[in-house]
N, C-alpha and C positions, 0 to 999 in steps of 0.2 A: 020241387027242390032241385031234382037233377037238372030239369030243363033249364033252371035259371042258372046253374053253375056251369052247364055245357054253353049257353049263351054268353056269360060272362068270360069264359075261356076263349070262345071265339071272337068276341070283339076285342079281347086283348092283344090278339095277334097283330093287328095294325099297328097299335102303340108300341109293340116291343120290336116289330120289324122295319118301321120307318127310321129309327136311329141306325140301325145296322145298314142300310141302304145308304143313308147320309154319310155314313163313315167310309164306306167303301167305294161309292160311286165314282170316283176318280182315280181309282187304283187302276193300273195298267191291266190289260187282258192281251196277250200276245198269242202268236201261232204255237208258241212251246207250251203255253198255259193249256190252248185248246186240246192240242196233241196227248197233254197229260190226262186232261178230262176225259176224253176218248178212251185211254187206256184204263182209267178207272170204271168207266161204265163196261167196258170188256170184262173187267175182273167181276163186276156184279153180274153180268150175263152167266160167266162161268159158274159163280157160285149158285146163282139160281137154278140153272140147269144141270148141274152136277153134283151138289153138295147139299142142297135144300131139301131135307126129308118130304115136306109136303109138295112140292113140285116133283120130285122124283116118284113118290107115290101116286100122284095124279097121272104121270105120264105111263106108268107101269099099269095102271088101271083102267085106262081108256078115258082119261079126262079131256076136256077139250083143250086141244094144243093152242087153238088160238086165244083162249082166255090167259093162257101162261105167256104167250109172245106178247099180247097187247100190253103187258105190265112192263115190258123190257123199254129200255131206251129207243128212239128211232135211229140214232147213230152211235156207233161205237167202234172200237179198234183193237185189235189184237197184234201183239208181236210175239213171236216164238222165244220162250224163255226169258222175257225182259226183265232185266235187272239193271238198272243204271244208277250208279251211284251220283252220278250229276243230274238225275231226273231229267233229262233232255235239256240239258244247259241251264236248267233253273237254279242249280248249286245246292250244296250241302246245307247251307242255311236257310233253305226255301221251306214254305210250308208243305209243299209236295214231298220234300226229302224226308221230313219229319213223320208225315203220314205213313209213307211207306215204311220207314224204319219201325215204326209202332205195328203196323201190319205185320211184318214180317218176324218182329220179336213175339207177338200173339200166337203166330203160327210155330213158334220155336224153331224157328229158321235161321241160319247164319250166312245167308247169301249175301247179305249188304256187307259184310265184314271181310269177305274174300275180294271184293274190288280192288 
């Protein structure tokens, strides 16, 4: 029963993913979008190496560093104290701005409002 459920879930991925690809395939992806993506990846690396309890436990107890690092993105970007209201020129109405706003709200931070 569990195997049939897992198989059905796996088979549903393609049916669910194709409409998303079709809807988004012609959307622009600029260098500004790529820079934003790299910054988000950098934030993931920061979280994983600094705040994630499982990762920090593993690092402190002699875990395999390679096993941790292999889970990270191949490319990422960091900018010191980066907070941009314009999100690298993508604008306040952009998805990137909305995501950043939500992230900072969840962190209890008012950095976006000081811009």
